[in-house]
C-alpha positions as CSV (number, residue, x, y, z in Angstrom):
1,X,20.2,-23.7,-34.0
2,X,21.9,-22.1,-37.0
3,X,20.2,-19.1,-38.5
4,X,18.4,-19.5,-41.8
5,X,20.5,-18.1,-44.7
6,X,18.9,-16.2,-47.5
7,X,20.6,-14.8,-50.5
8,X,19.0,-12.0,-52.6
9,X,20.2,-12.0,-56.2
10,X,19.6,-8.9,-58.2
11,X,21.0,-6.8,-61.1
12,X,23.8,-4.6,-59.8
13,X,24.7,-2.8,-63.0
14,X,21.3,-1.5,-63.8
15,X,20.1,2.2,-63.7
16,X,16.7,0.9,-62.4
17,X,17.8,-1.1,-59.4
18,X,19.2,0.9,-56.5
19,X,21.4,-0.7,-53.8
20,X,19.7,1.2,-51.0
21,X,16.2,0.0,-52.1
22,X,17.4,-3.7,-52.3
23,X,19.0,-3.5,-48.9
24,X,15.8,-2.1,-47.3
25,X,13.7,-4.7,-49.2
26,X,15.9,-7.5,-47.9
27,X,15.9,-6.1,-44.4
28,X,12.1,-5.9,-44.4
29,X,11.9,-9.6,-45.4
30,X,14.4,-10.4,-42.7
31,X,12.4,-8.6,-40.0
32,X,9.1,-10.2,-41.1
33,X,10.6,-13.7,-41.1
34,X,12.3,-13.3,-37.8
35,X,9.0,-12.2,-36.3
36,X,7.2,-15.2,-37.8
37,X,9.9,-17.8,-37.0
38,X,11.2,-16.3,-33.7
39,X,14.8,-17.0,-34.8
40,X,17.6,-15.2,-36.5
41,X,17.9,-14.8,-40.3
42,X,21.2,-14.1,-42.1
43,X,20.6,-12.3,-45.4
44,X,23.1,-11.2,-48.0
45,X,22.5,-9.4,-51.3
46,X,24.3,-9.2,-54.7
47,X,25.7,-5.8,-53.5
48,X,27.6,-7.5,-50.7
49,X,31.2,-8.7,-50.9
50,X,32.3,-12.3,-50.3
51,X,28.9,-13.6,-51.5
52,X,30.2,-16.6,-53.4
53,X,30.6,-18.7,-50.3
54,X,27.3,-17.5,-48.8
55,X,25.4,-18.6,-51.9
56,X,26.8,-22.1,-51.4
57,X,25.6,-22.1,-47.8
58,X,22.2,-20.4,-48.4
59,X,19.0,-22.3,-47.6
60,X,16.9,-20.0,-49.8
61,X,17.6,-17.9,-52.9
62,X,15.4,-14.9,-53.8
63,X,15.9,-13.8,-57.4
64,X,14.7,-10.2,-57.8
65,X,13.9,-10.3,-61.5
66,X,13.9,-6.8,-63.0
67,X,13.7,-6.1,-66.7
68,X,17.5,-6.3,-67.0
69,X,18.2,-9.0,-64.5
70,X,19.1,-11.8,-66.9
71,X,21.5,-9.6,-68.9
72,X,23.2,-8.2,-65.9
73,X,26.9,-9.3,-65.8
74,X,27.0,-10.0,-62.0
75,X,23.6,-11.6,-61.9
76,X,24.6,-14.0,-64.7
77,X,27.6,-15.2,-62.6
78,X,25.2,-15.8,-59.7
79,X,22.7,-17.7,-61.9
80,X,25.5,-19.9,-63.2
81,X,26.8,-20.7,-59.7
82,X,23.3,-21.5,-58.5
83,X,22.7,-23.8,-61.5
84,X,25.8,-25.8,-60.6
85,X,24.7,-26.0,-56.9
86,X,21.2,-27.1,-57.9
87,X,22.4,-30.5,-59.1
88,X,24.0,-31.4,-55.7
89,X,22.2,-29.4,-53.0
90,X,18.7,-28.8,-51.9
91,X,17.9,-25.1,-52.1
92,X,14.6,-23.4,-52.3
93,X,14.6,-20.7,-55.1
94,X,12.0,-18.0,-55.5
95,X,11.7,-15.9,-58.6
96,X,10.3,-12.5,-57.5
97,X,9.0,-10.9,-60.6
98,X,9.3,-7.1,-60.7
99,X,8.7,-6.5,-64.4
100,X,5.8,-6.5,-66.9
101,X,8.1,-7.9,-69.6
102,X,6.6,-11.4,-70.2
103,X,9.7,-12.7,-71.9
104,X,11.8,-11.8,-68.9
105,X,9.1,-13.0,-66.4
106,X,8.7,-16.3,-68.1
107,X,12.4,-17.0,-68.4
108,X,13.1,-20.3,-66.6
109,X,16.9,-20.9,-66.2
110,X,16.5,-22.2,-62.6
111,X,13.9,-24.5,-61.0
112,X,12.4,-21.5,-59.2
113,X,8.9,-20.9,-57.7
114,X,7.5,-17.7,-59.3
115,X,6.0,-14.9,-57.2
116,X,4.7,-12.0,-59.2
117,X,4.5,-8.6,-57.6
118,X,2.8,-7.2,-60.8
119,X,4.9,-4.0,-60.8
120,X,7.2,-2.6,-63.5
121,X,10.6,-1.8,-61.9
122,X,9.3,-0.4,-58.6
123,X,12.8,0.3,-57.2
124,X,12.6,4.1,-57.5
125,X,8.8,4.4,-56.9
126,X,8.2,2.7,-53.6
127,X,10.0,4.3,-50.6
128,X,10.5,1.5,-48.1
129,X,11.6,3.9,-45.5
130,X,8.4,6.0,-45.7
131,X,5.6,4.6,-43.6
132,X,3.1,6.9,-45.4
133,X,3.7,4.8,-48.5
134,X,1.9,1.9,-46.9
135,X,-1.4,3.6,-47.8
136,X,-0.6,4.5,-51.4
137,X,1.3,1.2,-52.0
138,X,-0.8,-1.1,-49.8
139,X,-1.0,-3.9,-52.3
140,X,2.9,-4.1,-52.5
141,X,3.2,-4.3,-48.7
142,X,0.5,-6.9,-48.5
143,X,2.2,-9.0,-51.1
144,X,5.5,-8.7,-49.3
145,X,3.8,-9.9,-46.1
146,X,2.1,-12.7,-48.0
147,X,5.4,-13.8,-49.6
148,X,7.2,-13.8,-46.3
149,X,4.5,-16.1,-44.9
150,X,4.9,-18.4,-47.9
151,X,8.7,-18.6,-47.3
152,X,8.3,-19.2,-43.6
153,X,8.3,-22.9,-42.9
154,X,6.8,-22.4,-39.4
155,X,3.8,-20.4,-40.5
156,X,1.5,-23.3,-41.0
157,X,2.5,-25.2,-37.9
158,X,-0.5,-23.8,-35.9
159,X,-3.0,-25.7,-38.1
160,X,-3.9,-28.1,-35.3
161,X,-5.2,-25.1,-33.3
162,X,-7.4,-23.8,-36.1
163,X,-11.2,-24.4,-36.4
164,X,-11.0,-26.0,-39.8
165,X,-8.4,-26.3,-42.5
166,X,-8.5,-25.3,-46.2
167,X,-6.1,-26.6,-48.8
168,X,-5.6,-23.8,-51.3
169,X,-4.0,-25.5,-54.3
170,X,-1.3,-23.8,-56.3
171,X,-2.5,-21.6,-59.2
172,X,-1.2,-19.7,-62.2
173,X,0.7,-16.4,-61.9
174,X,-2.3,-14.3,-62.8
175,X,-4.4,-15.6,-59.9
176,X,-1.7,-15.2,-57.2
177,X,-3.1,-11.9,-55.9
178,X,-6.6,-13.5,-55.5
179,X,-5.0,-16.6,-53.8
180,X,-3.1,-14.3,-51.4
181,X,-6.3,-12.3,-50.6
182,X,-8.2,-15.5,-50.0
183,X,-5.5,-16.9,-47.6
184,X,-5.5,-13.6,-45.7
185,X,-9.3,-13.7,-45.4
186,X,-9.3,-17.3,-44.1
187,X,-6.5,-16.7,-41.6
188,X,-8.2,-13.6,-40.4
189,X,-11.3,-15.6,-39.6
190,X,-9.3,-18.2,-37.7
191,X,-9.1,-21.0,-40.3
192,X,-5.9,-22.9,-41.1
193,X,-4.5,-22.7,-44.6
194,X,-2.6,-25.5,-46.2
195,X,-0.5,-24.7,-49.3
196,X,2.1,-26.5,-51.4
197,X,4.8,-25.5,-53.9
198,X,6.8,-23.4,-51.5
199,X,9.9,-25.6,-51.8
200,X,11.7,-27.5,-54.5
201,X,10.6,-31.1,-54.5
202,X,11.0,-34.2,-56.7
203,X,7.9,-35.2,-58.7
204,X,7.2,-38.0,-56.2
205,X,7.6,-35.7,-53.2
206,X,5.3,-33.2,-54.9
207,X,2.6,-35.8,-55.3
208,X,2.9,-37.0,-51.7
209,X,2.7,-33.4,-50.5
210,X,-0.5,-32.8,-52.4
211,X,-2.0,-36.1,-51.3
212,X,-1.2,-35.2,-47.6
213,X,-2.8,-31.8,-48.1
214,X,-6.0,-33.4,-49.4
215,X,-6.1,-35.8,-46.5
216,X,-5.7,-33.0,-43.9
217,X,-8.1,-30.5,-45.5
218,X,-11.7,-30.0,-44.6
219,X,-12.2,-28.1,-47.9
220,X,-10.0,-28.2,-51.0
221,X,-10.0,-25.1,-53.2
222,X,-8.7,-25.0,-56.8
223,X,-8.3,-21.6,-58.4
224,X,-8.3,-21.6,-62.2
225,X,-6.6,-18.7,-64.0
226,X,-6.3,-17.5,-67.5
227,X,-2.6,-18.2,-67.8
228,X,-0.9,-21.6,-67.8
229,X,0.6,-22.6,-64.5
230,X,4.1,-24.0,-64.0
231,X,4.9,-27.5,-65.3
232,X,5.1,-30.4,-62.8
233,X,6.3,-33.8,-64.0
234,X,5.1,-33.3,-67.6
235,X,1.8,-31.6,-66.9
236,X,0.8,-28.3,-65.4
237,X,0.5,-28.2,-61.6
238,X,-3.2,-27.3,-61.7
239,X,-4.1,-30.4,-63.6
240,X,-1.8,-32.6,-61.4
241,X,-3.4,-31.2,-58.2
242,X,-6.9,-31.6,-59.6
243,X,-6.3,-35.2,-60.6
244,X,-4.8,-36.2,-57.2
245,X,-7.7,-34.4,-55.4
246,X,-10.2,-36.2,-57.6
247,X,-8.6,-39.5,-56.8
248,X,-8.7,-38.7,-53.1
249,X,-12.4,-37.9,-53.2
250,X,-13.2,-40.9,-55.3
251,X,-11.4,-43.1,-52.8
252,X,-12.9,-41.5,-49.6
253,X,-16.3,-40.5,-50.9
254,X,-15.8,-37.0,-49.8
255,X,-17.4,-34.1,-51.6
256,X,-15.4,-31.2,-50.3
257,X,-13.8,-29.6,-53.4
258,X,-14.5,-26.2,-54.9
259,X,-13.1,-25.4,-58.3
260,X,-13.3,-21.6,-58.7
261,X,-13.2,-19.8,-62.0
262,X,-13.4,-16.1,-61.4
263,X,-16.4,-14.5,-63.3
264,X,-14.2,-11.8,-64.8
265,X,-11.4,-14.1,-65.8
266,X,-9.3,-12.9,-68.8
267,X,-8.0,-15.9,-70.7
268,X,-4.7,-15.0,-72.3
269,X,-3.7,-18.4,-73.6
270,X,-5.7,-20.5,-76.1
271,X,-4.3,-23.7,-74.5
272,X,-5.6,-22.5,-71.1
273,X,-9.0,-21.9,-72.6
274,X,-9.0,-25.5,-73.9
275,X,-7.8,-26.8,-70.5
276,X,-10.7,-25.0,-68.8
277,X,-13.3,-26.3,-71.2
278,X,-11.9,-29.9,-70.9
279,X,-12.1,-29.6,-67.1
280,X,-15.7,-28.6,-67.2
281,X,-16.6,-31.6,-69.5
282,X,-14.2,-34.2,-67.9
283,X,-16.3,-36.1,-65.3
284,X,-13.2,-38.1,-64.2
285,X,-11.6,-34.9,-63.0
286,X,-14.7,-33.8,-61.0
287,X,-15.3,-36.3,-58.2
288,X,-16.2,-34.5,-55.0
289,X,-16.1,-31.1,-56.8
290,X,-18.3,-28.2,-57.6
291,X,-17.3,-25.8,-60.3
292,X,-18.2,-22.2,-59.4
293,X,-17.9,-19.3,-61.7
294,X,-18.6,-16.2,-59.6
295,X,-16.9,-12.9,-58.5
296,X,-14.1,-12.9,-56.0
297,X,-16.0,-11.5,-53.0
298,X,-19.0,-13.8,-53.6
299,X,-16.6,-16.8,-53.6
300,X,-15.0,-15.7,-50.4
301,X,-18.5,-15.4,-48.8
302,X,-19.5,-18.9,-50.0
303,X,-16.3,-20.5,-48.8
304,X,-16.6,-18.9,-45.3
305,X,-20.3,-19.9,-45.2
306,X,-19.3,-23.5,-46.0
307,X,-16.7,-23.5,-43.2
308,X,-19.2,-22.1,-40.7
309,X,-21.7,-24.9,-41.7
310,X,-19.0,-27.4,-40.9
311,X,-18.8,-26.0,-37.4
312,X,-22.6,-26.3,-37.0
313,X,-23.6,-29.1,-39.4
314,X,-27.3,-29.5,-40.2
315,X,-28.4,-33.0,-39.6
316,X,-31.0,-34.3,-42.2
317,X,-32.9,-37.5,-41.9
318,X,-32.2,-40.2,-44.5
319,X,-35.5,-39.7,-46.4
320,X,-35.5,-38.0,-49.7
321,X,-37.3,-34.6,-49.5
322,X,-39.3,-32.6,-52.0
323,X,-38.0,-29.1,-51.6
324,X,-39.4,-26.1,-53.4
325,X,-37.8,-22.7,-53.2
326,X,-40.4,-20.0,-53.4
327,X,-39.0,-16.7,-54.8
328,X,-41.1,-13.5,-54.6
329,X,-40.6,-9.8,-54.4
330,X,-41.2,-8.3,-50.8
331,X,-44.2,-6.5,-52.2
332,X,-45.8,-9.9,-53.0
333,X,-45.5,-11.2,-49.4
334,X,-49.3,-11.0,-48.8
335,X,-49.9,-13.4,-51.7
336,X,-47.8,-16.4,-50.7
337,X,-49.6,-17.8,-47.5
338,X,-52.1,-19.9,-49.5
339,X,-49.5,-21.0,-52.0
340,X,-47.2,-22.3,-49.2
341,X,-50.2,-24.0,-47.5
342,X,-51.1,-25.8,-50.7
343,X,-47.6,-27.3,-51.2
344,X,-47.0,-28.1,-47.5
345,X,-50.3,-30.0,-47.5
346,X,-48.7,-32.3,-50.1
347,X,-45.6,-32.8,-47.8
348,X,-43.5,-30.5,-50.0
349,X,-41.0,-28.6,-47.9
350,X,-41.2,-24.9,-48.9
351,X,-38.2,-22.7,-48.5
352,X,-39.5,-19.2,-48.1
353,X,-37.9,-16.0,-49.5
354,X,-35.9,-14.3,-46.7
355,X,-37.0,-10.7,-46.0
356,X,-34.1,-9.0,-44.2
357,X,-32.0,-5.9,-44.3
358,X,-28.6,-7.7,-44.1
359,X,-27.5,-8.1,-47.7
360,X,-25.0,-10.8,-46.9
361,X,-27.6,-12.8,-44.9
362,X,-30.0,-12.5,-47.9
363,X,-27.4,-13.7,-50.4
364,X,-26.4,-16.7,-48.2
365,X,-30.0,-17.8,-47.9
366,X,-30.6,-17.3,-51.6
367,X,-27.5,-19.3,-52.7
368,X,-28.1,-22.1,-50.2
369,X,-31.8,-22.4,-51.3
370,X,-30.8,-22.6,-55.0
371,X,-28.3,-25.3,-54.2
372,X,-30.5,-27.7,-52.1
373,X,-34.0,-27.2,-53.8
374,X,-35.6,-29.8,-56.1
375,X,-37.7,-27.1,-57.8
376,X,-38.0,-23.4,-57.8
377,X,-41.2,-21.3,-58.1
378,X,-40.8,-17.7,-59.1
379,X,-43.8,-15.4,-58.6
380,X,-44.1,-13.2,-61.7
381,X,-43.9,-9.4,-61.0
382,X,-44.2,-7.2,-64.0
383,X,-43.7,-4.1,-61.9
384,X,-40.1,-4.9,-61.1
385,X,-38.5,-6.2,-64.4
386,X,-34.9,-5.8,-63.2
387,X,-35.6,-7.8,-60.1
388,X,-37.3,-10.5,-62.2
389,X,-34.4,-10.6,-64.7
390,X,-31.9,-11.0,-61.9
391,X,-33.8,-13.9,-60.3
392,X,-34.2,-15.6,-63.6
393,X,-30.4,-15.5,-64.2
394,X,-29.7,-16.8,-60.7
395,X,-32.1,-19.8,-61.3
396,X,-30.7,-20.6,-64.7
397,X,-27.1,-20.3,-63.6
398,X,-27.5,-22.1,-60.2
399,X,-24.7,-24.5,-61.1
400,X,-22.3,-21.6,-60.9
401,X,-23.1,-21.3,-57.2
402,X,-22.1,-24.8,-56.5
403,X,-25.1,-26.9,-57.5
404,X,-24.3,-30.2,-59.1
405,X,-27.0,-30.1,-61.8
406,X,-29.3,-27.4,-63.3
407,X,-32.7,-26.9,-61.7
408,X,-34.8,-28.7,-64.2
409,X,-38.2,-28.0,-62.6
410,X,-38.5,-24.2,-62.9
411,X,-42.0,-22.7,-62.5
412,X,-43.2,-19.2,-63.2
413,X,-46.3,-18.5,-61.2
414,X,-48.7,-16.0,-62.8
415,X,-51.8,-14.2,-61.7
416,X,-54.7,-15.2,-64.0
417,X,-54.8,-13.1,-67.2
418,X,-51.1,-12.0,-67.0
419,X,-49.0,-12.3,-70.2
420,X,-45.3,-12.7,-69.5
421,X,-42.5,-12.1,-72.0
422,X,-42.0,-15.0,-74.5
423,X,-38.4,-15.4,-73.4
424,X,-39.6,-16.4,-69.9
425,X,-41.8,-19.1,-71.4
426,X,-38.7,-20.7,-72.9
427,X,-37.0,-21.0,-69.5
428,X,-40.0,-21.7,-67.2
429,X,-43.1,-23.8,-67.0
430,X,-46.0,-21.4,-66.8
431,X,-48.6,-22.0,-64.1
432,X,-51.5,-19.8,-63.1
433,X,-52.1,-19.0,-59.5
434,X,-55.3,-21.0,-59.1
435,X,-56.1,-23.8,-56.6
436,X,-56.7,-26.5,-59.2
437,X,-53.5,-25.6,-61.1
438,X,-51.5,-25.5,-57.8
439,X,-52.8,-28.9,-56.8
440,X,-51.7,-30.4,-60.1
441,X,-48.3,-28.7,-59.8
442,X,-47.7,-30.0,-56.3
443,X,-48.5,-33.6,-57.4
444,X,-46.2,-33.1,-60.5
445,X,-43.3,-31.9,-58.3
446,X,-43.6,-35.0,-56.1
447,X,-43.5,-37.4,-59.0
448,X,-40.5,-35.6,-60.6
449,X,-38.1,-35.0,-57.7
450,X,-34.9,-33.9,-59.3
451,X,-32.3,-34.5,-56.6
């Protein structure tokens, strides 16, 4: 078997780019790939002689885009040679972005897959021969490992041996770090990851690749960023993937998609803002999907929780259940026995608040309960206003945790004589904790089952 050939194109006449650094960088990628692929890699850089013939034979081109890359005389010759070869040969080209200059980063002279290291000319800052730098520059090394896995065609061949498979759809450049971190987390937990966009394909091949990924995946994840993603056949790749996945779910009846919009997302492009708003409103783009707008770590936890549920699925009978989630502060535990008994006597399933020390376990229980309940009953506690405000926000924004529709039946349960804040009255139906009132409430919940 002939070794894979990789050419590393870089600026050679720049005061910022050092030959020694480029050689160590290339050698690191070579070692990583040889380890993953268990085969030899031939790698040549712009600093090597007799590179013209090697560029013609190369399977993969890595463009190290520094701030002066496109104006470098030697780099320009290489770009022109690659442009000619692009028309007649199948080469995979990656644009490794090592500059904060957006004009340079966005320049698109070749059909290259962008991979942003989010560093401004690191060539004199990161010592690739110094192992101690792994600590101070850990993010750089992790991105280098992630990129090597993206380049490696054999890295996803162990999918059949994994517990479940997740298709992580291609995202915009600003979300690449989050995507990489999510992939690492899934692989660390033994799950297979399916990705697309690692190679140059025709529009038809791209669509077929996405369709195949949707068919093979147990869960499909779309990550929406604040910057426009690359174009694919006249539309951005995120919209294309979403439309194909929506069609797949509509055809198969599957409901296995998560569209994640990070809570702290910074939208830098007005067109992207409009795209996100359109996505939220366009029902045709949402079959089988839940839009979740939560922090990164929370999303990771929810995704892992969903995968674990697939390993041990809960079997429900076919009857429609009335489910009420009862939320109360731990100091109110002695007040809920009679409330639960009242509802359960009317065949309403009551999900109790979990009292535990494990924070992750508490969050999982809370999220899952908010997703599956028909109604929620919040016990008013004026002694803990911050706790009360936090629970109110969770209830109102339950759709951000993956619920398909808002919880319309929201009850605030008060002790007789208590006067809550007027703002709470706007968001909740107020009911006093009396036997007659609870009886009426139970019957009302049965007649107005939401889900």
